[in-house]
N, C-alpha and C positions, 0 to 999 in steps of 0.2 A: 535171564535175571538170576541173581545169586541171593539166597536168603541164609541167615544164621538164626537158629531158634534155640533159645536156652531153656532149660527145665531144671527142676530140682530144688529150687529156693523154698523157703518156708520159715517157720518159727521154731526155734530151738533154745533150750536152756544153756547157760554157760557151761562149758565143758563138754558139750555134745558134739555131734558130727553131722555133716550134710555132704552130699555129693552133687555137684552141679554137672550138667551135661550140655553140650552145644552141638547141634547137627547143622552141617552146611549142605545146602541143596542147590540144584541149578546146574547150569552148563559151564564148565571151566576145564582148564588144562591140568592144573594142580594147585594144591594149597601149600603156601610156604609157611611162615611163622604163624602160630596161633597163640593168642593171649587172652587172659582174663584181666579186666579192669574192675574197679569198684568206685562208687560215689556215694558218700554219705550226705545227708541233707546239709546244705549250705557250704559244702566243700567241693573241691575240684575232683575231677576223675583221676584216680591213681592207678598205676600199673601194679598188678598183683603178681602175675606169673607169666612166663613165656616159655613155649616149647618150639623148637625149630622143626623143620621137616625130617631131620635126621634123629630127633629125640633129645637134643641138648635142652637143658632147662636152666631157668634162672628165676629167682624169687625176690620180692621185696623183703627187707630185713624184718618187717613186722609179722611176716607169716612163715619165715624160714623155720623148718622143723615141725610145722603144724599142718601146712597145706602141701599138696602134691598134685602137680599137673601131669596129665598124660593124654595120649591121643591114640586114635585107632584110624590109620590112614586108609584102610579099606572101607571103612564106613564113613569117612569124612566127619569124624567127630573128635572133639576135645572135652576133657573132663577135668574137674577140679575137686579133689577130695579134701575136705576141710575138717580138721580134727581139733580137739581142745579149743573150741570156739569161745570167743570172748565178746562181751557187749560191744567193744570197739570195732568188731568185725561187721557190725550192722551197717548195711549199705545195699544199694542196687548193684548187682554184679552183671557186667556186660562181657560178652564174648566178642573177640575181635580176630580177624583173619586177614592175611594178605593173600589174595587169590589171583592167580595168573589166568587171564583170558586172552584178549589181544594185547593187554599190558597188565602190569601189576596194579591191583586196586585193593584198598583197604575197605573191608566191610564190617559192619557192627550188628550185633543182635539187638532185640528190643529191651533186654535186661530182665533180670529176675531178682525179686526182693528176698534178702536174707535178713532176718531179724533174730538177735541173740538176746535173750532175757537174762537178767542177773538174779 
């Protein structure tokens, strides 16, 4: 079984920073792309940032220049450094990974709450 576990969420004032972490555990061959999504109350889940297995990154326009995604392939972890946080960034943040076992399967973490106060 494969699990993704996020950590690092919390309450922060506008302009502050948080760093989210996601640890993948279990038995698998490799992890392909890793992503962070977020979902605010009453809204759909949106893609925030993507990092490929080789380190190529992509960001939603709303977070470009403020958020940085990175990964540690040796530790099977992905990170999201969030700076200059705004109240609009308030959401549950989910880690997502495409993991190769017998086939490529998409896994989700349980989510971590990020709340930005004005």
